[in-house]
N, C-alpha and C positions, 0 to 999 in steps of 0.2 A: 389605541395608542399608536402614535406613530414615531418613526426613527429615521434618520438619514445615515448614509454610509459615511464614515469618517472623510474629512476633506482631502481629497487627492486630486491631482492635476490630470489632464486628459490623458496624457501617456500612461500614467499609472492605472488609471481607470480601464483604459484599454487593454493593458497587459494582464490584469487581474481578471476582467471579463473574458479574456481568451482562455484562461486556465479554467475558470469555472463554467465555461459553456459546455465543455465535454469531459468531465473528470473521470476518474477511474474510483469505482466504490468498492470498498473491501468488505466481504462478509466471512463469517465464521459458520462452518458447516454444522449447525444445530438445528434440531427441530423447530426450536422457537423462530428461526429465520424465514421460515415460510410465509407468514403473514407479512412480512416487511417487503417481499418481492413486489408486491402490488404498488409500492411507492417508488421503484426505480423508474427512471425515465426510460421510454421506449428505445430500445437498441443500445442501451448503455454499455460501456464496458466494466466488467465486474470481475475482481480479483477474489479468489477462494482460498483461504488460508489451509494449512494442514495442522492437526493436532494429533500427538502420540496417543491420547486417550480415544479419539475417534477412528484413527487409521487413515492412511492415504486413500482408501477406497471411498470413504465419506467425501472427501475434496473431489475426487473424480465424478462421483454421483451426483453431487450438486452442480458442478460444473456442467455435466451432460444436460441437466433438467434446465439450467441457465440458457444453454445454446438452443435447446429446443423451443424455448419461449422467445427467441430472437435477440438474446443478448449476446455480446462478445465476451465469453468466459476466458478467464486467466487463471488456471489452477497453479498453486503452489505444489512444485515438486520438491518436497523435503527429502534430501539425500539420505539422512540417518534412518529414515522410514521405509526404505526401498531395500528389500533383502538382497537381491543380487541381480543379474541381467535378465534372467528369465521372468522376474517380478517386473522389472522395468519394461520389457517388451510386451507384457500383458496390459500394463498401464498405458503404454503408447498406443496400442491397438484399441483400447477403450477410448482414448481421447480422439484418435483418428475417426473411429466410427461416429463420434458425436460431431465432428467437424471442427474441432478445436484447433486452432492455429497459433496460439500464444501460450506461453507458460512463464513461470517465474520460479527460478532454482535457487533454493536456500540450503544451508547446511542442515538446520533443524534443531530440535530441542530433545529429541529422543536420546535417553540415556545409553542405549545400546544401538551400535551401528552394524549394518551387515557389510556389503561390499563397497559401500560408498560413504565414507567417514565425513565427507564435507562437500560443499557445493562444487569446487573444482573438479573432484573425481567424477562426479554426476554430469558435469557439463562435458567432460572428454568422452564419457561413455556414450552420451546423446549423440555427440559428434561421430563417433565410430559407428554408431548404429545407423546414421543417416536418418535423423528424426525429421518429422514433417512440419516442424515450426517455422513460421516466418518471422516471428518475435520472440526473443528470449530475454527476459529480464533478470537482473541480478540486483542485490541489495547493497546500499552504502551506508555508512554509520558516521554521521556528523560529530556525534559526541562520543564515538568510540564503542567498543565492545567489552561486555563485563568480563569475558574470559580469554580474549584474543588480543595480543599486544599490538600497538598502532603499527609498528614497522611490518609486522606479519599480515595486517589488514591490507596495507598498501601494496605488498607484494602479492598477495592473493588477489586483489582487484586488477593488478597489472597481467596477472596470468589468466584470469578469466575474460578480459576484455576481448580477445579474439573469437571467444564462443558466444558472446552476448551482442545484444543490439541496443539495450538501455539499462540505466541504473535507476532504482526508486530508492530514496532516502528513508531510513527509518524514522519512526514518530520522533519529532524534535520541536521544542517550543522556543528555541533560541535561535533567531534569524541571524545572529551574528556567527554563531557557531557553524550554521548551514553555510553561510557565505564563505567563511574562512576555510571550511573544509572543501567545498566544491573549487574555489579558486586555487587552493594548493593541490588538488588533484588534477586540475588543468595543466599546472605548472610540472608536475610529475609525468605528464604524457598520457593521462586518461582522457580520451575524447569522446567516449559515449554521451549521447544526450541523456539528459536527467529529468526524472519526474520527481516532484517535491512531495514527501509524505507528510500530511498535516492531519490533524484530529478534526472530525466532523463535530456535531453537536451531540454531547453525551449526558445521560441522566444517571445519577449514582445507583439508583436502586437496579437499573438495567445492568449496569456493569457488574453489580454483586451477583445478580441472577446468572449472566453469562459466566462468571467465574466459578460459580457453584456447579453449573452443568458441564463444564469441561471436565472437572474431577477433581480430586484433592491435590494430586501432585501438579497435574497442570494449572490448578487454580493459584497455587503459589507463585508458578512462573508468570501467570497471567498479572498477578497483582504487582509482582516485583517488576515487570516490563512496563507497567502503567502506573506507577507511583506518581509521577508528575501530574498526569492526567487527573488522578483521582484528588490530589491536592488542589488542583484548580476547579474541579466540580464542588467541592466542599465550600467553596467562597460563595459569598451571596450573589444570587443571580446566575449560578453555575458557570459553565465554559462555553464560549463562542470564540472562533478562530479569526474574527475580524482584525484585531490589532496585529496577529501574527501575519496575516495576509499584507497588511500595509507596511509591516516592517521588512517584508520580503521583496518589495518592489525594486530596490536598487539591483537585486540579484536578477529579477526578472527582465529588467531593461539592459542588463550586461550581455552583450553578445557572445563574450568568452564564456560565460556560465553555460549557455545553451540549454535553458530550462525548457522543456517541451510540454509539460503537462503537471496535473497535479492528482495525487493519490489521497483519497479520503477515507481515514480509517473510521468506519462507522460504529464499530462494535455492535453491529446488527440493530442499530438505531436508525434506519434508513428514512423514516418518515420525518424525524426531527431535523436530521442533516439536509434532507432535500427541501424542507420548508425553509431552513435558514438560507440555503443556496439560492433558491428563486427569490427570496426577499433581498438577499445581498446583491443579486444581479440586477433586481429592479432598482436598488438604490445607486448603482453605477450608471444608470441611465443618464443622459444629458440633464444638466441643471439640478442633478441631485433629487430625482423623483422620490417622494415620501412614499413609503409603503407601510400597511398597516401590520401590527404585530401583537 
């Protein structure tokens, strides 16, 4: 069976190809992730999430193993999972020993916080300690945050900007919402380059398996965070991000938006996501080259 990439003009094809040529793959630090590492492209940049059920050390450990295998690891430093400055120094030492130079700083979902109740407090502590990182990412929320009012999100983003080098948007299926959010942030003085967070190719049984492995409390969070994705997977044929990418083209071509990359939420389904990426790139070739599927 053959399929073609949806009709796109040359500028749109070039813009999407540029993003998909070197995406950032997100992984969850579970034992089930190990077989999936073989499907990552050589030298890929890989973001590693943090889960209260697994602990921040699991994030650091997987990041170190990825670095040993030649990948550019980007561990999530979840502020509410770091007890105090002594704990932070220990984590920084482990990351430095592994040669890791990029991190992604989030507030996190842990019910109990130590010295760092949010991402901003952790960013400030990292600056005071003189961290070794060349890249520090922070999150953006095109569709808002379930517990933080919009005005506080904007103020927090402005406060974080001096400590960060980029923003990655949270998973969002609404291209219009992403565009509106990003252009509004530009108008508000947020100038950091943006990486767009989009879902990879996900299968329902794998999502259920991951949700169960994370733990009962984290499982509820996982499901609540990914309700939209679960709904799309239940549709005939499952979910593919083709139409979302096509809808994002105007944003990719807008120099004010300054979109620099794409972050693929794989849900530890690297094999299917990478198969889709390669096929989609082939479909972007001149004259709409057909690919097998």
